[in-house]
Residue frames as qw, qx, qy, qz and C-alpha x, y, z in Angstrom:
[[0.002, 0.887, 0.462, 0.002, 0.00, 0.00, 0.00],
 [0.379, 0.542, -0.027, 0.749, 1.23, 3.51, -0.86],
 [0.318, -0.343, -0.482, 0.741, 2.03, 5.78, 2.07],
 [0.057, 0.878, 0.468, 0.081, -0.61, 8.49, 2.45],
 [0.447, 0.292, -0.023, 0.845, 0.94, 11.83, 1.54],
 [0.329, -0.854, -0.256, -0.311, -0.37, 13.81, 4.52],
 [0.307, 0.465, -0.498, 0.664, 1.91, 15.84, 6.78],
 [0.288, -0.222, -0.766, 0.530, 1.71, 16.04, 10.54],
 [0.290, -0.702, -0.414, -0.502, -1.36, 17.45, 12.26],
 [0.170, 0.178, -0.529, 0.812, -1.12, 19.74, 15.28],
 [0.284, -0.626, -0.725, 0.039, -3.88, 19.44, 17.90],
 [0.021, -0.547, 0.013, -0.837, -5.39, 22.73, 19.07],
 [0.362, -0.397, -0.710, 0.455, -5.92, 23.46, 22.74],
 [0.129, -0.787, -0.310, -0.518, -8.48, 26.03, 23.76],
 [0.342, -0.035, -0.499, 0.795, -7.25, 28.44, 26.41],
 [0.180, -0.767, -0.611, -0.071, -10.38, 29.57, 28.19],
 [0.242, -0.913, -0.193, 0.265, -10.57, 33.34, 28.68],
 [0.411, -0.544, 0.349, 0.643, -7.47, 34.06, 26.61],
 [0.543, 0.488, 0.577, 0.365, -8.99, 34.46, 23.19],
 [0.223, 0.015, 0.193, 0.955, -8.79, 37.47, 20.92],
 [0.280, -0.376, -0.456, -0.757, -12.54, 37.86, 20.53],
 [0.170, 0.002, 0.672, -0.721, -14.80, 38.76, 23.46],
 [0.596, 0.379, 0.475, -0.525, -17.96, 38.18, 21.43],
 [0.014, 0.154, -0.789, -0.594, -19.07, 36.55, 18.20],
 [0.261, 0.465, 0.839, -0.110, -22.26, 35.71, 16.38],
 [0.252, 0.811, 0.483, 0.211, -24.79, 38.26, 15.18],
 [0.070, -0.993, 0.093, -0.010, -22.68, 41.09, 16.63],
 [0.853, 0.100, -0.015, 0.513, -19.01, 41.30, 15.66],
 [0.267, -0.853, 0.089, 0.439, -16.40, 43.82, 16.71],
 [0.679, 0.731, -0.035, 0.046, -14.99, 45.03, 13.34],
 [0.040, -0.852, 0.520, -0.042, -11.53, 45.80, 14.74],
 [0.657, -0.335, 0.675, -0.019, -10.92, 42.15, 15.46],
 [0.839, 0.475, 0.264, 0.001, -11.41, 41.26, 11.79],
 [0.403, 0.859, -0.294, 0.120, -8.11, 43.02, 11.14],
 [0.718, -0.550, 0.415, 0.098, -5.97, 40.70, 13.23],
 [0.531, 0.721, -0.430, -0.112, -2.71, 40.10, 11.37],
 [0.963, -0.060, -0.127, 0.231, -0.12, 37.37, 11.17],
 [0.629, -0.563, 0.073, 0.531, 3.50, 37.91, 12.16],
 [0.420, 0.034, 0.405, 0.812, 4.23, 39.52, 8.78],
 [0.161, 0.352, 0.134, -0.912, 1.26, 41.89, 8.92],
 [0.246, -0.048, -0.732, -0.633, -0.99, 39.93, 6.53],
 [0.557, 0.003, 0.363, -0.747, -4.75, 39.85, 7.17],
 [0.281, 0.135, 0.949, 0.056, -7.00, 36.81, 6.72],
 [0.422, 0.374, -0.032, -0.825, -9.34, 37.42, 3.78],
 [0.668, 0.295, -0.508, -0.457, -9.48, 34.29, 1.61],
 [0.607, -0.243, 0.717, -0.243, -10.34, 30.69, 2.44],
 [0.539, 0.306, -0.672, -0.405, -9.84, 27.65, 0.24],
 [0.686, -0.181, 0.574, -0.410, -11.73, 24.52, 1.19],
 [0.251, 0.248, -0.881, -0.315, -10.93, 21.11, -0.26],
 [0.743, -0.069, 0.193, -0.638, -14.11, 19.02, -0.40],
 [0.990, 0.062, 0.111, -0.054, -12.56, 15.77, -1.64],
 [0.327, -0.649, 0.610, 0.316, -9.10, 14.25, -1.99],
 [0.660, 0.199, 0.695, 0.202, -10.19, 12.26, -5.04],
 [0.272, 0.641, -0.259, -0.669, -9.79, 13.16, -8.69],
 [0.864, 0.341, 0.367, -0.056, -10.57, 11.49, -11.99],
 [0.538, 0.782, -0.287, 0.133, -7.41, 12.94, -13.58],
 [0.849, -0.368, 0.052, 0.376, -3.82, 11.93, -12.85],
 [0.319, 0.921, -0.130, 0.179, -2.04, 15.11, -13.83],
 [0.815, 0.156, -0.322, 0.455, 1.68, 14.56, -13.59],
 [0.196, 0.441, -0.320, 0.815, 2.26, 17.77, -11.60],
 [0.507, -0.408, 0.195, -0.734, -0.45, 17.05, -9.03],
 [0.803, -0.186, 0.461, -0.329, -1.54, 13.41, -8.67],
 [0.338, 0.501, -0.743, -0.287, 0.91, 11.25, -10.62],
 [0.888, -0.036, -0.312, -0.336, -0.15, 7.64, -11.18],
 [0.619, 0.228, -0.672, 0.336, 2.93, 6.17, -9.58],
 [0.010, -0.123, 0.626, -0.770, 1.79, 7.64, -6.25],
 [0.543, 0.138, 0.333, -0.758, -1.98, 7.92, -6.57],
 [0.290, 0.109, -0.874, -0.374, -2.62, 4.42, -7.88],
 [0.652, -0.331, -0.510, -0.453, -5.46, 1.98, -7.20],
 [0.679, -0.289, -0.588, 0.330, -3.96, 1.18, -3.77],
 [0.134, 0.335, -0.256, 0.897, -3.72, 4.76, -2.57],
 [0.248, -0.453, -0.789, 0.334, -5.55, 5.13, 0.79],
 [0.103, -0.484, -0.213, -0.843, -8.05, 7.92, 0.20],
 [0.209, -0.097, 0.547, -0.805, -10.02, 9.37, 3.06],
 [0.048, -0.408, -0.911, -0.027, -13.20, 7.57, 4.06],
 [0.143, -0.672, -0.421, -0.593, -16.51, 9.44, 4.01],
 [0.570, -0.746, -0.335, 0.082, -16.62, 9.75, 7.81],
 [0.601, -0.290, -0.021, 0.744, -13.20, 11.42, 7.78],
 [0.199, 0.425, 0.321, 0.822, -14.47, 14.22, 5.52],
 [0.121, 0.204, 0.363, -0.901, -16.00, 17.37, 6.89],
 [0.239, 0.579, 0.780, 0.001, -19.77, 17.25, 6.39],
 [0.143, 0.607, 0.348, 0.700, -21.58, 20.03, 4.51],
 [0.430, -0.852, -0.267, -0.136, -22.92, 21.28, 7.84],
 [0.689, -0.519, 0.016, 0.506, -19.41, 21.40, 9.33],
 [0.470, 0.202, 0.293, 0.807, -18.00, 23.20, 6.28],
 [0.065, -0.750, -0.361, -0.550, -20.82, 25.76, 6.43],
 [0.567, -0.796, -0.183, 0.109, -20.38, 26.33, 10.16],
 [0.664, -0.311, 0.131, 0.667, -16.64, 26.78, 9.79],
 [0.323, 0.424, 0.364, 0.764, -17.14, 29.12, 6.82],
 [0.252, -0.850, -0.340, -0.313, -19.58, 31.21, 8.82],
 [0.633, -0.686, -0.046, 0.357, -17.08, 31.55, 11.65],
 [0.574, -0.022, 0.272, 0.772, -14.30, 32.51, 9.21],
 [0.145, 0.665, 0.405, 0.610, -16.63, 35.11, 7.67],
 [0.396, -0.891, -0.220, -0.017, -17.05, 36.85, 11.03],
 [0.646, -0.542, 0.166, 0.511, -13.29, 37.16, 11.17],
 [0.042, 0.732, -0.288, -0.615, -12.88, 38.97, 7.87],
 [0.349, -0.011, 0.832, 0.430, -12.95, 36.22, 5.24],
 [0.427, 0.501, 0.035, -0.752, -14.76, 37.50, 2.16],
 [0.641, 0.434, -0.479, -0.413, -14.00, 34.89, -0.49],
 [0.689, -0.221, 0.680, -0.117, -14.30, 31.11, -0.38],
 [0.521, 0.459, -0.595, -0.405, -13.02, 28.83, -3.10],
 [0.891, -0.118, 0.388, -0.205, -14.03, 25.18, -3.20],
 [0.318, 0.626, -0.687, -0.188, -11.31, 22.87, -4.44],
 [0.989, -0.106, 0.010, -0.107, -10.16, 19.26, -4.34],
 [0.406, 0.205, 0.882, 0.128, -9.06, 16.88, -5.75],
 [0.104, -0.256, -0.559, -0.782, -11.84, 17.38, -8.23],
 [0.244, 0.057, 0.522, -0.815, -14.64, 19.07, -6.21],
 [0.644, 0.107, -0.217, -0.726, -17.41, 18.04, -8.59],
 [0.523, 0.040, -0.851, -0.031, -16.78, 14.42, -7.57],
 [0.063, 0.065, 0.720, -0.688, -18.22, 15.27, -4.12],
 [0.070, -0.477, -0.843, -0.238, -21.81, 14.06, -4.24],
 [0.135, -0.846, -0.509, -0.079, -24.49, 16.79, -4.20],
 [0.462, -0.094, -0.114, 0.875, -21.95, 19.58, -4.10],
 [0.068, -0.490, -0.313, -0.811, -24.61, 22.04, -5.21],
 [0.569, -0.683, -0.451, -0.079, -26.30, 21.49, -1.84],
 [0.607, -0.392, -0.171, 0.670, -23.18, 22.74, -0.06],
 [0.242, 0.202, 0.217, 0.924, -23.00, 25.73, -2.39],
 [0.313, -0.653, -0.450, -0.523, -26.61, 26.61, -1.58],
 [0.643, -0.635, -0.348, 0.250, -25.79, 26.44, 2.12],
 [0.530, -0.213, -0.003, 0.821, -22.70, 28.64, 1.74],
 [0.101, 0.461, 0.379, 0.797, -24.68, 31.13, -0.34],
 [0.425, -0.776, -0.412, -0.219, -26.73, 31.89, 2.79],
 [0.634, -0.410, -0.215, 0.619, -23.65, 32.88, 4.83],
 [0.144, 0.937, 0.130, 0.292, -23.20, 36.62, 5.29],
 [0.498, 0.236, -0.332, 0.766, -20.22, 38.78, 6.20],
 [0.227, -0.438, -0.537, 0.684, -20.52, 41.17, 9.19],
 [0.158, 0.320, -0.049, -0.933, -21.75, 43.91, 6.85],
 [0.641, 0.366, 0.540, -0.406, -24.44, 41.54, 5.56],
 [0.468, 0.590, -0.467, -0.463, -22.87, 40.85, 2.18],
 [0.992, 0.060, 0.077, -0.081, -22.84, 37.36, 0.65],
 [0.593, -0.464, 0.531, 0.387, -19.54, 35.55, 0.37],
 [0.447, 0.636, -0.472, -0.415, -17.71, 35.59, -2.94],
 [0.815, -0.097, 0.564, -0.085, -18.15, 31.90, -3.85],
 [0.503, 0.637, -0.491, -0.316, -15.98, 30.30, -6.51],
 [0.909, -0.112, 0.400, -0.040, -14.84, 26.83, -7.50],
 [0.122, 0.625, -0.691, -0.342, -11.86, 25.29, -9.30],
 [0.869, 0.132, 0.432, -0.201, -12.55, 22.26, -11.49],
 [0.348, -0.257, 0.723, 0.538, -10.89, 20.22, -14.22],
 [0.443, 0.355, -0.203, -0.797, -14.09, 20.67, -16.21],
 [0.045, 0.091, -0.964, -0.245, -14.56, 16.96, -16.93],
 [0.052, -0.495, -0.867, -0.009, -18.17, 16.84, -15.68],
 [0.013, 0.293, 0.175, -0.940, -18.97, 20.53, -15.87],
 [0.305, -0.117, -0.588, -0.740, -21.46, 19.99, -18.67],
 [0.458, -0.408, -0.786, -0.073, -23.58, 17.93, -16.26],
 [0.432, -0.511, -0.541, 0.510, -23.23, 20.23, -13.26],
 [0.231, 0.158, 0.055, 0.959, -22.99, 23.82, -14.54],
 [0.333, -0.528, -0.365, -0.690, -26.68, 24.74, -14.35],
 [0.691, -0.564, -0.450, 0.042, -27.12, 23.25, -10.88],
 [0.574, -0.179, -0.231, 0.765, -24.03, 25.09, -9.61],
 [0.043, 0.274, 0.140, 0.950, -25.30, 28.41, -10.94],
 [0.501, -0.555, -0.443, -0.494, -28.78, 27.86, -9.56],
 [0.711, -0.451, -0.451, 0.295, -27.33, 27.02, -6.14],
 [0.222, -0.971, -0.034, 0.086, -25.51, 30.38, -5.96],
 [0.713, -0.201, 0.253, 0.622, -21.99, 29.75, -7.23],
 [0.155, 0.909, 0.045, -0.384, -20.71, 33.05, -8.63],
 [0.266, 0.786, -0.507, -0.234, -17.47, 32.23, -10.42],
 [0.983, 0.039, 0.175, 0.048, -15.61, 29.31, -11.97],
 [0.015, 0.743, -0.626, -0.237, -12.00, 28.45, -12.67],
 [0.970, 0.205, 0.089, -0.091, -11.28, 25.59, -15.06],
 [0.430, -0.585, 0.603, 0.330, -7.90, 23.90, -15.31],
 [0.830, 0.529, 0.176, 0.005, -6.77, 23.28, -18.89],
 [0.513, -0.610, 0.404, 0.449, -3.16, 22.71, -19.84],
 [0.118, -0.292, 0.661, 0.681, -3.38, 22.73, -23.63],
 [0.663, 0.392, 0.059, -0.635, -5.59, 22.40, -26.68],
 [0.481, 0.392, -0.744, -0.247, -3.67, 19.70, -28.45],
 [0.897, -0.255, -0.098, -0.347, -5.34, 16.41, -27.52],
 [0.842, 0.148, -0.425, 0.298, -2.08, 14.45, -27.37],
 [0.231, 0.396, -0.456, 0.763, -0.46, 17.00, -25.05],
 [0.524, -0.410, 0.167, -0.728, -3.53, 17.37, -22.88],
 [0.946, -0.159, -0.212, -0.186, -3.95, 13.62, -22.51],
 [0.674, 0.242, -0.486, 0.501, -0.26, 13.35, -21.63],
 [0.037, -0.419, 0.390, -0.819, -0.76, 15.97, -18.92],
 [0.686, -0.302, 0.165, -0.642, -3.97, 14.50, -17.42],
 [0.049, 0.351, -0.934, 0.048, -2.66, 10.93, -17.95],
 [0.470, 0.198, 0.789, -0.344, -6.12, 9.36, -18.18],
 [0.204, 0.196, 0.763, 0.582, -6.75, 9.84, -21.92],
 [0.146, 0.723, 0.558, -0.380, -9.37, 12.54, -21.31],
 [0.441, 0.479, 0.426, 0.629, -10.13, 14.67, -24.43],
 [0.130, -0.115, -0.089, 0.981, -9.84, 18.47, -24.61],
 [0.244, -0.322, -0.533, -0.743, -13.19, 18.70, -26.37],
 [0.490, -0.561, -0.667, -0.010, -15.08, 17.61, -23.27],
 [0.380, -0.429, -0.318, 0.756, -13.44, 20.30, -21.13],
 [0.013, -0.004, 0.266, 0.964, -14.17, 22.95, -23.74],
 [0.361, -0.444, -0.661, -0.485, -17.76, 21.74, -23.85],
 [0.462, -0.547, -0.590, 0.374, -17.93, 22.10, -20.08],
 [0.205, -0.275, -0.068, 0.937, -16.78, 25.72, -20.34],
 [0.190, -0.206, -0.516, -0.809, -19.43, 26.30, -23.00],
 [0.441, -0.526, -0.719, -0.108, -22.06, 24.78, -20.72],
 [0.371, -0.467, -0.411, 0.689, -20.98, 27.12, -17.90],
 [0.013, -0.098, 0.184, 0.978, -21.42, 30.13, -20.22],
 [0.338, -0.332, -0.665, -0.577, -24.82, 28.85, -21.28],
 [0.463, -0.525, -0.683, 0.210, -25.80, 28.48, -17.63],
 [0.121, -0.944, -0.193, -0.237, -25.07, 32.17, -17.07],
 [0.679, -0.510, 0.026, 0.528, -21.58, 32.22, -15.60],
 [0.352, 0.925, 0.013, 0.141, -19.99, 35.52, -16.65],
 [0.136, -0.836, 0.524, -0.093, -16.77, 35.27, -14.69],
 [0.993, 0.008, 0.097, 0.072, -14.89, 32.23, -15.91],
 [0.035, -0.809, 0.572, 0.131, -11.13, 31.77, -15.73],
 [0.970, 0.193, -0.139, 0.054, -9.01, 29.06, -17.33],
 [0.418, -0.767, 0.479, 0.089, -5.75, 28.08, -15.61],
 [0.865, 0.427, -0.245, 0.095, -2.89, 26.63, -17.66],
 [0.652, -0.633, 0.352, 0.223, 0.07, 25.21, -15.76],
 [0.581, 0.751, -0.311, -0.033, 3.04, 25.77, -18.05],
 [0.809, -0.396, 0.387, 0.196, 5.68, 23.06, -17.91],
 [0.186, 0.773, -0.477, -0.375, 8.74, 23.86, -20.00],
 [0.055, 0.349, -0.901, -0.251, 9.41, 21.24, -22.63],
 [0.218, 0.256, 0.931, -0.140, 5.99, 19.66, -22.18],
 [0.212, 0.717, 0.660, 0.072, 3.25, 22.10, -23.10],
 [0.159, -0.639, -0.031, 0.752, 4.85, 25.55, -23.43],
 [0.110, -0.012, 0.628, 0.770, 4.47, 25.39, -27.21],
 [0.061, -0.592, -0.783, -0.180, 0.68, 25.58, -26.56],
 [0.160, -0.474, -0.322, 0.804, 0.84, 29.09, -25.08],
 [0.129, 0.195, -0.310, -0.922, -0.02, 30.96, -28.27],
 [0.291, -0.250, -0.818, -0.428, -2.73, 28.48, -29.28],
 [0.268, -0.541, -0.717, 0.348, -4.39, 28.87, -25.87],
 [0.059, -0.430, -0.120, 0.893, -4.16, 32.67, -26.04],
 [0.184, 0.044, -0.549, -0.814, -5.67, 32.69, -29.52],
 [0.274, -0.365, -0.871, -0.180, -8.51, 30.35, -28.55],
 [0.271, -0.638, -0.629, 0.352, -9.68, 32.33, -25.53],
 [0.140, -0.189, 0.061, 0.970, -8.92, 35.82, -26.84],
 [0.336, -0.049, -0.297, -0.893, -12.25, 37.61, -27.30],
 [0.446, -0.255, -0.840, -0.176, -14.23, 34.81, -25.66],
 [0.501, -0.668, -0.017, -0.550, -14.92, 36.57, -22.36],
 [0.919, -0.337, -0.139, 0.152, -12.88, 33.89, -20.57],
 [0.077, -0.897, 0.426, -0.085, -9.74, 35.07, -18.75],
 [0.922, 0.168, -0.291, 0.191, -6.78, 32.79, -19.43],
 [0.362, -0.849, 0.370, -0.107, -4.15, 32.56, -16.70],
 [0.763, 0.385, -0.483, 0.191, -0.69, 31.00, -17.02],
 [0.691, -0.686, 0.190, -0.126, 0.79, 29.39, -13.90],
 [0.231, 0.648, -0.719, 0.099, 4.45, 28.66, -13.38],
 [0.841, -0.075, -0.536, -0.006, 5.12, 24.98, -12.62],
 [0.328, -0.715, 0.384, -0.483, 5.46, 24.88, -8.83],
 [0.372, 0.224, -0.866, 0.247, 7.08, 22.52, -6.36],
 [0.650, -0.335, 0.180, -0.658, 3.86, 21.69, -4.50],
 [0.966, -0.154, 0.069, -0.199, 3.74, 18.46, -2.54],
 [0.390, -0.602, 0.682, 0.141, 6.42, 15.81, -2.62],
 [0.688, 0.119, 0.712, 0.076, 5.36, 13.62, -5.53],
 [0.581, 0.771, 0.187, -0.183, 5.33, 15.74, -8.70],
 [0.799, 0.062, 0.253, 0.543, 9.03, 15.49, -9.53],
 [0.126, 0.986, 0.083, -0.070, 9.49, 19.24, -9.67],
 [0.698, -0.076, 0.177, 0.690, 12.63, 20.57, -11.30],
 [0.023, -0.752, -0.040, 0.658, 13.52, 24.24, -11.76],
 [0.162, -0.218, 0.663, 0.698, 14.60, 23.47, -15.31],
 [0.076, 0.448, 0.842, 0.291, 10.95, 22.78, -16.14],
 [0.020, -0.764, -0.414, 0.494, 9.82, 26.25, -15.03],
 [0.357, 0.485, 0.352, 0.716, 9.13, 28.73, -17.82],
 [0.157, -0.319, -0.343, 0.869, 9.29, 32.21, -16.24],
 [0.256, 0.752, 0.560, -0.232, 6.13, 34.28, -16.65],
 [0.037, 0.759, -0.195, -0.620, 8.09, 37.10, -18.28],
 [0.115, -0.204, 0.810, 0.537, 8.88, 34.74, -21.16],
 [0.228, 0.517, 0.825, -0.001, 5.21, 33.78, -21.46],
 [0.142, 0.841, 0.231, -0.468, 4.33, 37.47, -21.75],
 [0.069, -0.577, 0.508, 0.636, 7.07, 38.03, -24.33],
 [0.214, 0.087, 0.897, 0.376, 5.84, 35.20, -26.52],
 [0.191, 0.688, 0.694, -0.091, 2.23, 36.36, -26.47],
 [0.006, 0.818, 0.049, -0.573, 3.10, 40.05, -26.85],
 [0.196, -0.322, 0.653, 0.657, 5.02, 39.26, -30.04],
 [0.057, 0.309, 0.856, 0.410, 1.81, 37.91, -31.60],
 [0.230, -0.776, -0.518, -0.276, -0.92, 39.75, -29.70],
 [0.219, 0.436, -0.306, 0.818, 0.32, 43.05, -28.23],
 [0.544, -0.594, -0.579, 0.128, -0.33, 43.42, -24.49],
 [0.045, 0.604, -0.262, 0.751, -0.26, 46.11, -21.86],
 [0.320, -0.149, -0.792, 0.499, -0.09, 45.72, -18.08],
 [0.375, -0.616, -0.261, -0.642, -3.13, 46.71, -15.99],
 [0.226, -0.456, 0.561, -0.653, -3.71, 47.24, -12.29],
 [0.148, -0.110, -0.964, 0.191, -4.72, 44.48, -9.89],
 [0.393, -0.565, -0.546, -0.478, -8.40, 44.17, -9.02],
 [0.612, -0.761, -0.039, -0.212, -7.57, 44.23, -5.30],
 [0.078, -0.730, 0.642, -0.221, -4.64, 44.17, -2.90],
 [0.536, -0.283, 0.780, -0.155, -3.17, 40.69, -2.63],
 [0.856, 0.431, 0.053, -0.280, -4.39, 39.44, -6.02],
 [0.704, -0.353, 0.533, 0.309, -1.92, 36.74, -7.02],
 [0.657, 0.419, 0.483, 0.400, -2.26, 37.07, -10.79],
 [0.128, -0.443, 0.192, 0.866, -0.54, 39.88, -12.64],
 [0.523, 0.652, 0.517, -0.187, -3.04, 41.26, -15.16],
 [0.159, -0.275, 0.497, 0.808, -2.38, 42.10, -18.78],
 [0.571, 0.589, 0.440, -0.367, -4.89, 43.11, -21.46],
 [0.577, 0.311, 0.525, 0.542, -4.81, 42.89, -25.21],
 [0.118, -0.281, 0.083, 0.949, -4.15, 46.30, -26.78],
 [0.190, -0.181, -0.616, -0.743, -7.03, 45.73, -29.21],
 [0.470, -0.163, 0.283, -0.820, -9.47, 45.46, -26.29],
 [0.736, 0.013, -0.550, -0.395, -10.32, 41.77, -26.85],
 [0.870, -0.412, -0.262, -0.066, -9.82, 40.63, -23.28],
 [0.169, -0.799, 0.520, -0.249, -7.14, 39.98, -20.70],
 [0.833, 0.054, -0.530, 0.148, -4.79, 37.30, -19.41],
 [0.523, -0.792, 0.241, -0.202, -3.17, 36.69, -16.04],
 [0.619, 0.414, -0.606, 0.277, 0.22, 35.40, -14.87],
 [0.751, -0.635, 0.088, -0.159, 0.72, 33.55, -11.58],
 [0.575, 0.604, -0.461, 0.304, 4.44, 33.55, -10.86],
 [0.759, -0.641, 0.044, -0.104, 4.97, 31.86, -7.52],
 [0.890, -0.076, 0.055, 0.446, 8.48, 30.72, -8.49],
 [0.549, 0.274, 0.090, 0.784, 10.05, 33.78, -10.15],
 [0.078, -0.431, 0.028, -0.898, 7.97, 36.66, -8.76],
 [0.306, -0.300, -0.850, 0.307, 6.84, 35.69, -5.30],
 [0.290, -0.552, -0.191, -0.758, 3.79, 37.18, -3.61],
 [0.534, -0.296, -0.715, 0.341, 4.16, 35.80, -0.08],
 [0.154, -0.063, -0.334, 0.928, 4.19, 39.33, 1.38],
 [0.407, -0.025, -0.085, -0.909, 0.60, 39.84, 0.22],
 [0.403, -0.133, -0.882, -0.204, -0.83, 36.37, 0.82],
 [0.431, -0.219, 0.325, -0.813, -4.15, 36.51, 2.72],
 [0.766, 0.005, -0.488, -0.419, -5.13, 32.85, 2.29],
 [0.437, -0.297, 0.793, -0.304, -5.83, 30.02, 4.66],
 [0.554, 0.141, -0.703, -0.424, -6.66, 26.51, 3.49],
 [0.687, -0.203, 0.528, -0.457, -8.91, 23.83, 4.98],
 [0.082, 0.239, -0.932, -0.261, -8.12, 20.26, 3.97],
 [0.559, -0.166, -0.643, -0.496, -10.73, 17.65, 3.12],
 [0.637, -0.379, -0.656, 0.139, -10.66, 16.35, 6.69],
 [0.357, -0.889, -0.245, -0.149, -10.73, 19.69, 8.46],
 [0.671, -0.361, -0.035, 0.647, -7.08, 20.66, 8.98],
 [0.153, 0.981, 0.050, -0.110, -6.13, 24.34, 8.62],
 [0.752, 0.029, 0.167, 0.637, -3.00, 25.03, 6.57],
 [0.108, -0.867, -0.061, 0.483, -1.34, 28.41, 6.45],
 [0.086, 0.655, -0.532, -0.529, 0.60, 27.91, 3.20],
 [0.862, 0.374, -0.178, -0.293, 0.34, 25.88, 0.01],
 [0.608, 0.462, -0.610, 0.210, 3.83, 24.57, 0.78],
 [0.505, -0.590, 0.423, -0.466, 3.19, 23.69, 4.43],
 [0.485, 0.167, -0.857, 0.049, 4.20, 20.47, 6.15],
 [0.110, -0.222, -0.829, 0.502, 1.81, 20.72, 9.08],
 [0.295, -0.497, -0.453, -0.679, -1.88, 21.38, 9.61],
 [0.153, -0.131, 0.575, -0.793, -3.95, 22.49, 12.60],
 [0.134, -0.263, -0.951, -0.091, -6.77, 20.18, 13.65],
 [0.336, -0.029, 0.128, -0.933, -10.11, 22.02, 13.45],
 [0.614, -0.162, -0.649, -0.419, -12.22, 18.94, 12.78],
 [0.452, -0.217, -0.766, 0.403, -11.69, 17.81, 16.36],
 [0.044, 0.127, 0.331, -0.934, -12.85, 21.20, 17.62],
 [0.484, -0.036, -0.339, -0.806, -15.96, 21.03, 15.43],
 [0.709, -0.152, -0.639, -0.256, -16.82, 17.54, 16.66],
 [0.474, -0.116, -0.706, 0.514, -16.05, 18.02, 20.34],
 [0.258, -0.778, -0.568, 0.073, -18.74, 20.53, 21.29],
 [0.357, -0.248, -0.076, 0.897, -16.63, 23.67, 21.13],
 [0.213, 0.809, 0.396, -0.379, -18.55, 26.93, 20.72],
 [0.530, 0.758, 0.176, 0.336, -18.27, 29.28, 17.74],
 [0.167, -0.956, 0.216, -0.111, -16.41, 31.69, 19.99],
 [0.701, -0.492, 0.481, 0.186, -13.86, 29.07, 20.99],
 [0.766, 0.297, 0.433, 0.371, -13.31, 28.02, 17.38],
 [0.301, 0.917, 0.072, 0.251, -13.03, 31.64, 16.24],
 [0.350, -0.866, 0.358, 0.012, -10.37, 32.32, 18.85],
 [0.794, -0.182, 0.510, 0.276, -8.52, 29.16, 17.78],
 [0.634, 0.636, 0.291, 0.330, -8.56, 30.41, 14.17],
 [0.098, 0.963, -0.100, 0.231, -7.24, 33.84, 15.08],
 [0.578, -0.691, 0.426, 0.083, -4.63, 32.51, 17.50],
 [0.821, 0.087, 0.460, 0.327, -3.42, 30.13, 14.79],
 [0.487, 0.782, 0.189, 0.342, -3.32, 32.89, 12.17],
 [0.212, -0.961, 0.170, -0.059, -1.49, 35.21, 14.55],
 [0.682, -0.489, 0.481, 0.254, 1.45, 32.75, 14.65],
 [0.802, 0.502, 0.280, 0.164, 1.73, 32.54, 10.86],
 [0.216, -0.763, 0.374, 0.481, 5.16, 33.32, 9.40],
 [0.756, 0.216, 0.562, 0.255, 5.01, 31.27, 6.17],
 [0.299, 0.845, -0.198, -0.397, 6.89, 32.69, 3.19],
 [0.819, -0.085, 0.517, 0.232, 8.19, 29.60, 1.42],
 [0.663, 0.658, 0.246, 0.261, 8.34, 31.05, -2.11],
 [0.035, 0.970, -0.214, 0.108, 10.57, 33.86, -0.93],
 [0.363, -0.666, 0.651, -0.016, 13.14, 31.43, 0.49],
 [0.958, 0.241, 0.083, -0.130, 12.72, 28.54, -1.97],
 [0.792, 0.462, -0.282, 0.283, 15.94, 26.56, -2.31],
 [0.005, -0.714, 0.495, -0.495, 17.57, 27.99, 0.79],
 [0.335, 0.060, -0.871, 0.354, 18.70, 25.99, 3.78],
 [0.286, 0.032, 0.468, -0.835, 15.98, 27.74, 5.78],
 [0.707, 0.134, -0.221, -0.658, 13.30, 26.47, 3.39],
 [0.632, 0.153, -0.758, -0.050, 14.66, 22.95, 3.49],
 [0.160, 0.041, -0.791, 0.589, 14.70, 22.95, 7.28],
 [0.384, 0.083, 0.344, -0.853, 11.26, 24.54, 7.74],
 [0.750, 0.170, -0.267, -0.580, 9.46, 22.39, 5.20],
 [0.637, -0.278, 0.709, -0.115, 11.32, 19.17, 5.88],
 [0.163, -0.182, 0.869, 0.430, 11.28, 16.20, 3.58],
 [0.054, 0.413, 0.875, 0.246, 7.53, 16.05, 2.94],
 [0.203, 0.075, 0.060, -0.975, 5.14, 18.87, 2.02],
 [0.528, 0.364, 0.609, -0.467, 1.37, 18.60, 1.94],
 [0.301, 0.200, 0.757, 0.545, 0.02, 17.38, -1.42],
 [0.201, 0.066, -0.140, -0.967, -1.99, 19.90, -3.43],
 [0.461, -0.242, -0.710, -0.475, -4.77, 17.34, -3.97],
 [0.422, -0.383, -0.736, 0.364, -5.28, 17.25, -0.19],
 [0.139, -0.576, -0.352, 0.724, -5.64, 21.02, 0.36],
 [0.418, 0.835, 0.356, 0.026, -6.39, 22.36, -3.10],
 [0.601, 0.296, 0.094, 0.736, -4.28, 24.73, -5.20]]
């Protein structure tokens, strides 16, 4: 049996009377929503993995040699229930979280996911605004689910697509899945009324970087925002090598030579993608450059794994056990204080120190797998 690629979990102890928040619930003290980590970063974004399973075996995320038929996936009882996810999301929202992204694995493999989305759509921030709900998917079953997701209250979609050439795409997903079905899923999402759709392309030098222009041409003018992501050293099983990283500045140079671009401002502080628009006004693209242009200093994200562990960085090697708190009768106030006390200790900045002795020592020999906490 393959060893489960999950890092250590830290139990959380509640210190009665020593929390940061004196009250919580319908009345929230706004000042406490600005609690910062050790590097002055606020908590604004939450990514929740709803399943550790996926029907793709992308070589940079869930390679077959690790995630084979004997891999010990989490049992249903180990997963957070929809009610637990909603409760935790509601508590996070009182602390300043404004955006929640559902991830996996492949989140659409979680049965009745639209029910969870409908529940999350009822959660309100302290100023009575709905959460910004979005989801990342490989698009494989989006045709079947798009309308239900939209009806349930999902606002935005991100679809992973690493090329248009069938041979290349099948090589990347490693399960012989055709590009046409993903493109059809994107079409179905547009037909269902989704107006904010992004497509993420992980660029792996020597594998699919020759598809950059074809991807740009296909989505230019379509209303879909295409984003190029540098190949990152997430987890411990994707065989990452710096030689396979194509710097974002080269991606921009290639596209600009064919379709002139100009840089534009970020939508908000902490946005990870650098934005560029076509000079002819036919849309925009984004670049996510975690390797060559780090954004640790602006990172406002926390991540909840499929089984309820809180991770403070995509490259972490330890999680904090919130499932036990949820299932042991702790109050919302106690859990909120545990969240803020955990966040207050955060010092993660792996991308800034990648390759250094400090990074090697802090991360250790095994990082959390992206399929366990989402990208």
